[in-house]
Phi, psi and omega in degrees: 000132181288151178288171182302313178297325179292320178297318180296320179294323181284320188256354186088192182288133180289162180296320180297314180297320178298315179296318179295318178296321177295317179296321178298316179298316179298316180293321177296321177295317178299315179299316179300315179295318179294321178296322177295319177298316180298316179299315180297317180294322176296319177297319178299316180300315179298320177295318179295321178296318179296317179294321178298317178298315179299314181292324178297315179295318178296319179298316179297319178300316180293321176298318179297318180295315182291328182278345179081005177278152179285130179269155176290337182241133178274125180294145179278338177253158181289151180280182180293148180282131180257000000 
């Protein structure tokens, strides 16, 4: 009886091997897509963090203006009209 490699050489690629190779290609594509999603989500998180920081600083600036306390930083735009 011929060995597995000899049978493959005589008969071509087996059905199981073909299915496994197809599954490998599908899984590699899935991994590539998931990695792209992760990269995009990390970029989104960094953008949200930057915007959150900006809004937090702006909120503190507005609180300082409304409370009448002197801020450590002078706003570049004028405050609300009283």
